[in-house]
N, C-alpha and C positions, 0 to 999 in steps of 0.2 A: 504494500500500500504506499502510495507516495504521499509526501508531505501535504501537497495540495489537496488530496482526497481526505486526509485526516482532518484538515482545516474545515472542508466542506461538511463532514460529519459532526464536527463539534459545533459549527454554526447552526446546523439543522437541529442540533439537541437543545439549541438556546445558549450555547457557550462560545465565547470568543476563543479564538486559538490562543490567546495569552492566558485564558483562564481554565485551559484544559490542564488536567493533572499532569505534571512531568514524571516520567518514569524514574524509578529508583536507580541511582547510578551504578549499583552493582547487578541490577537486573539483567539476567541472560549474559553476564560478563563472561562467566566460564562454560565451557561446552560440556565438560566430562565431570565436573565436581559431584553434581547430583547422581550420575550414574556409578561413580566410585562409591559414595555413599550407600547407595542401595545394594551393590555387590557386597560391601563391608558388613551390612546388617544381614544379608542373606547367609553369608558364610558364618558369621556369629550365631545366627539362630539354629542353624544346621548342626554346627559343631557342638552347640550347647545342649541340644535336646536329643541328639542321636548318639552322642559319643560318650558322655561321662558315664553312663550307666555299665559300659561294658569295659572289663578288663581282658585285652587280648594277650596273646602269647605267640611269639615267633623265635623259633631257635632256642628255646628255654628262657627268653627274655619276656618279662611283663609289662606291660604298658597300657595306658587307657587309650581306648580307640579314638578318642577326641583329638589326641595329640597329633593326629596324622593330618588334620585339617585346619584345627584352630589357629596354627601359627599364620595361616594366609591373612588372617585379621591383622597381624602385626605388620605383615609386608604392606598392605593396604595403609596402615597407619602411618609407616615410614613414608610411603609415596605422598600421602596427603600432607604430612608436616613439611617435608622437603620442597613440594612445589607450592602449597597454598598457604602454609604457615600453621604455627600452633594453635591459634584461635578457631580456625576452620577445622583442623583435626579434632580439636576438642569437642566442638559442636557435633561432629560425627559420632565421638564416643558417647556422649549424652543421649544421641539418637539411638545407638545401640543398646545403652543401658535402659531406656524406656522401652524398648522393643522386648527386651529380656524380662522385664517386669510384667508386661503384658502377656507375653507368651507362657510365663510361669503362672500367672493368674488364670489364663484360659485353660491351660493344662489341667490345673487343680480342679477347675470348675467342670470341665468336660469328664474327668476321670470320676468325679463324685456324682454325676448324673446316673440316676437308677438306669440299669441296662435292661433292654427288652427281654423278655423270657426267651425269646427264640435267638437272641444273639449270644453265642457261646464265647465271645473273645474277650470279656471283661478283665479276666486276669492276666492275659498277655497284654491287653492295653495298658493295665496298671503297671506291668513291669517295665514297659517302653517309656511311658510318659507319666507315671505316677512318681516323679522325683520327690525325695522328702525335703522338708524346709531346709535342711542342712546343705544339701546339694545345690538347691536354688540359691540360696544365699550366698554360699561359697563362690559359685559361678559368677554372680553378679557383683560381689565385692572384689574378687580377683581380677576380673575383666577390668572393671573400671579403674583400680588402682593401678594395674599393670599397664594398661593403654596410655594413661594419662602420663605416667612416669616415663614410657618409652618415648612419647612425643616431647616431652620436656627435655629430656636428655639429648634427644636428636637435634631439637630446636637451638638448645644452648651450644652444642658441638659445631653446628653450623656456623654460627657466629664466631666462635673461638677459632675455627679453622678456616675462617673467610670462605666458605662454600667449597673447599677442597676435601679430597678423600671421603667421597660418599659411602665407600665401604666401611670405612671406620665408624662413622656416625650410625649407620643402619645396624651393624653387628653389635657394637657396644650397647646402643640403646635397647636393642633385644635382649642381651644377656642380661642387663639390668631389670627390664620391664617383666620378661618371663620369669625371671626368678623371683620377683615380688609377686606374681600371679601364682607361682607353684607354691610358694610358701603360704599364700592366704588360702588357696583353693583347697588343696589336699587335707591340711590338719582340720579345717572346719567341715568338709565333707565326709571324711572317711576315718578320722582319728577314733579309735575304740571300736570301729567296725571290722577293719582289716588288722591282721597281726602286724606289730610295730616294725619287723624286719621287712614284711612285704610292702608295706606302706612307704617305708623309706626308698626301697627298691623302685617301686613304681614313680615316686616322686623325681628321683635321680633320672631314670630312663626317659620320663616324659620331658624333662627339662633339656636333656642332651637332644632329643628328637626334635623339639621345638626350636631349638637354638641352630640346629644343623640345617633345618628348613631355611632360615634366614640366610645363611652362609651359601647353600646351594642356589639360592634364588637371586643371588647378587647380580649375575650377568642381567638377568631379566629385569631387576630393579632398576639398573642403570639404563637400560633402553626405555623403559617406561617413563622413568623421570625426565629422561632427554627429550622424548616426544611430547609429553605433557607441556614442559615448560616451553618448548618451541611453538605448539599449537595454542596455548593458553596465553602466551605472551606474559608470564610471571615466574618469578623466582624470589620467594618471600624470604626475608631475614628478619627474625624476632628480636629486633634490637629494642624495641620500645613496647613490647607486648605485656599485657596483664596476664601472668601465669596462673592466676587463682583458678584452681580446679572447678569451683562452683560458679564461675561465671560463664555463661553460655552464649554470649553475644559474641560478634566478631569485631 
């Protein structure tokens, strides 16, 4: 639509072109930010609801099934912080946190609904989606703290290194963020349920797997970050950012 057509529509509605509401300066500025946010939330929900309830074993090594996919959310978090800055990454983390709360409440409600007599899968449904309050709380707190620390460390390192050594920022932030997530999630969710030795083994194995994901994904992270910076025309440095984890504005 041309400017002339917009003006004509405004005048037809009884408004002068000058009185028409001006678009927000950030509206439609970024082409892929909302898509990355959607992908981030999708990975988070799938890994949080499908993985934590299963302890897998491969070659005699025990690990939580979620550790195979949950680290993808950290890769998204690194990309968001590196390209768009900490504030926009924090907004995505809060969006994911809200989605986890809604998903947990919805799962509890659906599980609690009386099953029809002819539906014979209530027990199986409870096993898959009937996470205890401990698992739900641990998942939300671990994710929230780990992701925000991950973004904070990366943003600070970016300024300190003047934008160099992306690999150092992504790996270092993930080591710290995933460490906090692991130390929060497993003790809250599983302490007293699993034997201490098995719990410690699973914690260590999960941590190694999740951090290894980040290292292996480094070439892909470089490619995606470079492409996004070029297409979006932004390479944000958090020099004057409000790093409060409770502020959701940009």
